[in-house]
Steps between C-alpha positions, in 0.01 A plus 500: 500500500398356167188305417512133431267206534559252782562226245795704374625551855531126551685430173843341558782735590781305663808703579791341689567629850765400750401403851574731792733338753283556805149405395567255217210268586260788493619614158491148368133501593457831316661350190274199540195727503608684184579173325166350603301801380685484168434127450215496249522119478330469841120522516390851599330392825797292614744778412319765701420268789868415545599864446249616764648262755855622427396865511305460824806351671717786377238759588423379851871466574512878453149609593447315830801651683442838330135505616618406848758781505257766378234381744741510792612849403140612468406333827757719672320813377163337567593406858622856557162627385323250727702614801417860408131417463478352848645824639186678373300596190702820453822300507357254245402786268842662545696182430277431199563847362871471577531153351265529203537873438871577556697178544348339188626804308857404587435127467365536147780729388777281644352169386433647156858621461618159617310340212777614267723250681232235451499544122876524450608240757239249384598525135873517577476184712316318223770614255772384746651848540541439873757771579250773405247405771709637786564823306126546437432441870749765611385755243143463611589527870693823434212658308237390751702632795528840332126489439452420869640838602241671282220290649615589851398860430149379413483304826616800706229725355226235493268688738464819292477282188212299647323815623544658156338190349199555727560262790396607852769655721443241774558202271786674315678576829476139615610375157804731515626325815458161334673607176802643683567154637504361144783723371769229559280260303554709184867412487430135581278497190788652299720198572236228538328523162819475288619209716162331471491527120866392478425178689170431323664530158720203599203304642645539851185550706505272805768691700288817482202298624690372804637846583156662466331237717750546780469877476120485527523325837743763628280777358178387672671457838674838482180674383307360796771606746532849354124566467369353827793462741705809415201713395675657200183489291503578127861615488619183671321252272616693191865491615471125559371457144802691367736287710342179371560601139866568576534156659377346173743711295802404712403132501466483122823688437694269731358206306613648166854557627537159665306269266671299227186537287579870448875472443459536122255792520637690802869584473515774760454874484621658179559850368329379181170546681543878470535484121201535272277632780309752281390226257416264783304780666283541189412131501433515875270799456300320230463204737407727790236690304335172395476363853438831679195569288364167627591530869393864524165417342354348814688753712277759334200291610606545863570873455162559336329311783648752743295772327162331562249618761608245762873466423596290804240228426582507127874473566456223757278285278706559186827442684378159615384408149818625333709317760320174423528571129869572542548174690342296220679723249828365639408163344469665161820699558680172570373364170589836344861445609494139380356601162760774459788263582367219282434725199826697527708184553337325205541800271865529602541125431336545156195290588196685354258210526583440867450871575159503329387179671614625840280808466188287442568262790582763762199716407255210538648387833502850650140564393372175652668578833359855503151367427520271803609793716206706373257227604655486849471879540131493409436215743666691787379849408313560830783403735820573313541855636523390865861393445581871465256687723213430739253757366167361368447809284828437319411131468175589323680737264759235417229242434336742257828541308586129482332432159726768347794351686424158349485649149834674559654170605386336175660774291815478711529136399583607144627860486815468719609183319476672162695794644768247597506377142543862388798542733654175378472623141602861571166657402491742795463817293205361302318381812556843659297661220227238541488569874470875450202459271315230694571615854515878486289588196225246575526348848565798731252743335234229486557413866480866606180543296330198657627571849424873529254603229280191522552479880613136500784575741790260539317236299464734202867603510609139506253390230625765259861406557421133441378608157846638421669182621266286289580702187874473562475123553314452172765700310787301655328171415458607139858626463646186658283279278628681190869489599757361256728312741764433235536875458518544879803266505672725245413811702641350821829425323520856369428638848774295665754579227417868533575503874811288459629728223443802724699331773796432268494852355500654848795290613701587189 
């Protein structure tokens, strides 16, 4: 990542690219954007006004369905937590600890490892190396499935792990039942995330949206039947959540096999997927470390809350706030995916100016949307908790935390999008170091200090961790601002040639 002024970024660099056969209109628009940004004959205002309109169409084509998919997926977990909460406060605390303390561990690891597919598939698609996308998908699925077996051990021993971390035996025992029902979900993650990134890299997002929407309806109905009619409690609603994720996986895979849009990128199962796994594993680990350090950050918030004087109230109030934050966070994650696809595709297509301009547009849009959500949360702070539980004590605690929740939402309007840019560029290892420093050297110790030493409780823990997030966001803004996008084009070409050369060497 070299330094270069933004005037240099927008200097003409027109390199010929052929049009992909399946999305030619879309790539014509991409070429139009690069040509427009390079046209110094146009007045500056007119150039950027037209470019903004083109970029917004491209961005929302990706972001809107992606936001919808991530929201639907999150709503499945959220509805499971709501069903658990109406079974009782203990069940709400247990599902919160299971979801935010154990399940997020697997989610972050799997999604992070899947980000390797996002980088390679996005840049390969932009460079028109279509045959490699299916190979990347299969390699990632193999590695994630193997990782799933390791995670299963963590799930099986979740109760002693939670007790060792200081949680009460009553809550840990209830959380154990819930987590056991989520074991099948691990292996759904192992297939879903590579498939999801494979489709997003090709700007195929609407089929996933339709499949997820249909699955949500099935999920809510089955959860209600299992929880209230069959009386299976926590184990039942957790098993339904696992089943719902598998429905999504099967639906998406059937689409890939049957759709003409994937005939160039999916050419069936191949033994080539087993070649070069050690190198692919290293890239996946770098991606996983980057994302895990982020997802585990607020998991630590929940775990620390369980060590406070009134752990059940702290967990209930924080679980509601983190659930709401996670729901709004899905908007940013959708823009994260869109930013990653746009940047990686443009770098693979040798369009540095389009990549740079896309970063600016998506960051502004995501921040504005998050700001609106923050205002809504503050307006509804006194009543928002009653969607989860009927307790007035919990409602008061949630209301007290809402200003911090609003501040978190503002930061989440920028930070995830810039992380998406990092994935699109392949900066995972660098961002991992930034996350270690900001989150675990600053945020967690500061949160523990405020929460326990200064007796600020859950509010102090959260406030300290917001400080770490703020520092990380500032660093990512600065690094992105200083990026030499012409150099990033060269790096993307080297990365793709490296993986292609490895493939040829292995086959020989």
